[in-house]
Every structure is written in C-alpha cells, then in structure tokens.
C-alpha positions in Angstrom: 132.3 127.4 118.4 133.6 129.8 115.8 131.4 131.5 113.2 133.0 129.3 110.6 131.8 126.2 112.3 128.3 127.6 112.6 128.3 128.5 108.9 129.5 125.1 107.9 126.7 123.5 110.0 124.1 125.8 108.5 125.3 125.0 105.0 125.2 121.2 105.7 121.7 121.4 107.2 120.5 123.5 104.2 122.1 121.0 101.8 120.4 118.1 103.5 117.1 120.0 103.5 117.3 120.6 99.8 118.2 117.0 99.1 115.4 115.7 101.3 112.8 118.1 99.7 113.9 117.0 96.2 113.7 113.4 97.3 110.2 113.8 98.5 109.3 115.7 95.3 110.5 112.9 93.0 109.7 109.8 95.1 106.2 110.8 96.4 104.4 110.3 93.0 106.0 106.9 92.6 104.9 105.9 96.1 101.4 107.2 95.3 101.2 105.0 92.2 102.2 101.9 94.2 99.8 102.8 96.9 96.9 103.2 94.4 97.8 99.9 92.7 96.6 98.1 95.8 93.2 99.9 95.9 90.0 99.3 94.0 89.0 101.8 91.3 86.0 103.1 93.1 88.2 103.6 96.2 90.7 105.7 94.3 88.0 108.1 93.0 86.3 108.6 96.4 88.9 111.2 97.3 89.8 109.5 100.6 93.6 109.4 101.1 93.4 106.5 103.7 90.4 104.2 102.9 89.2 101.4 105.1 91.3 98.2 105.0 88.6 96.3 103.1 89.2 98.5 100.0 92.7 97.2 99.6 93.1 94.4 97.1 95.5 92.4 94.9 92.9 92.2 92.1 94.7 94.7 89.9 97.8 92.5 89.9 95.8 89.4 89.3 94.1 91.1 86.3 97.4 92.2 84.8 98.9 88.7 85.1 95.8 86.9 83.8 94.6 89.2 81.0 97.9 90.2 79.5 101.2 88.4 78.9 102.9 90.8 81.3 105.7 88.6 82.5 106.9 88.0 78.9 106.6 91.7 78.1 108.6 92.6 81.2 111.3 90.0 80.4 111.6 91.3 76.9 111.9 94.9 78.1 114.5 93.8 80.7 116.6 92.0 78.1 116.5 94.9 75.7 117.3 97.5 78.4 120.1 95.4 79.7 121.6 94.9 76.3 121.4 98.6 75.4 122.8 99.6 78.8 125.8 97.2 78.5 126.5 98.2 74.9 126.3 101.9 75.6 128.4 101.5 78.7 131.0 99.5 76.8 131.2 102.1 74.0 131.3 105.0 76.5 134.1 103.5 78.5 136.2 102.7 75.3 135.6 106.3 74.0 136.4 107.9 77.4 139.6 105.9 77.7 140.7 106.9 74.2 140.0 110.5 74.8 141.7 110.6 78.2 144.9 108.6 77.3 145.7 109.6 73.7 146.6 112.8 72.0 144.0 113.1 69.3 143.9 116.0 66.9 140.7 118.0 67.7 140.2 116.2 71.0 138.9 119.4 72.7 136.5 120.1 70.0 135.1 116.6 70.1 134.7 116.8 73.9 133.0 120.1 73.6 130.7 118.7 71.0 129.8 115.8 73.2 129.1 118.1 76.2 127.1 120.6 74.1 124.6 117.9 73.2 124.0 117.3 76.9 122.9 121.0 77.3 119.7 120.5 75.4 116.7 118.6 76.9 115.9 115.2 75.3 112.3 116.4 74.6 113.7 118.5 71.7 114.2 115.4 69.6 110.7 113.9 70.0 109.3 115.5 66.8 112.4 114.7 64.6 112.4 111.1 65.9 108.7 110.8 65.2 109.2 112.0 61.7 112.0 109.5 61.1 110.0 106.6 62.5 107.0 107.7 60.3 109.1 108.0 57.2 110.5 104.5 57.8 106.9 103.2 58.2 107.5 101.9 61.7 104.4 103.3 63.2 101.4 101.2 64.2 98.7 101.4 61.5 96.1 102.5 64.0 98.1 105.6 64.7 98.4 106.5 61.0 94.6 106.6 60.5 94.2 109.1 63.3 93.1 112.5 62.2 95.5 114.1 64.7 98.4 112.8 62.7 97.2 113.9 59.3 99.6 116.9 59.2 102.6 114.6 58.9 101.5 113.2 55.5 
C-alpha cells in the first residue's frame, strides 16, 4: 500500500473517532435521563449506577399520566411544533428558490445578512426576547411578583 492510502485510512479512522466521540458526548445525557426515569427517586440518589432490578419501576410514568394532563399537553406541543416547522420550511423554500433563480438587486447583501445572523448564538437574544414579552404583559403573574425580576420594572 502506498503512503497516500495509509493517510486516507488514518484520516477516515480519525473522522469516525471524532464522530463517535461527539455522538457519545451528546447522546449519553439523554440516555441517562431515560434510564433514570425508570428508577425510583431514592434509587437515583444512592449513587449506584446499576441498582438491583427491584428498584426499576414504571411509577414515574403512571404519576405523570395520572396527575397531569400530559397527553393533551404533548399533543398541543406537537401540533404547534409541526405547524411552525411546516410554515418555516415553506417560507424558507420559497425564499431560497427566489434567491437562487432570479436576479434581484442587492441579492448578495441579503444573503450575507441572512448568513451573518447565523454566526451569533441564539442565547444572545434571550434578554431582548424577555423584555419584549414582559413589555407585552405576556408573563405569568407569579413570575412578575418575584424579587429576582424587579430590575425589569
């Protein structure tokens, strides 16, 4: 084998190693949450990673389904998420088609403006969004009474 083939194999192995490590880094917390959802609360706080089989239960799911109206909340969230996804996908496809097929004055500036908004993390808009929601009186009344939010007034 040539050195080029060895280099390509090493690059491929390194790429798969990075992808696998990233996958573990992002998926492991979700798997841990699912795993803990089948355990009792005292079992979670004992510190044992693998408890005895008698400490596994479906009681947490029964509590969620009986105490709250979880199925309705889930269905409402699913409907809203689906509608927003479809609407944004439709608008994005229409806009992308228009930008790719037609000569529009200032097209490059518009594309750069769209891409430049993607450079900033979404967490930067949390405080401005909170202030807008607060000024429109859309906050829960129990949050407004909190002393931690008194600086907004």
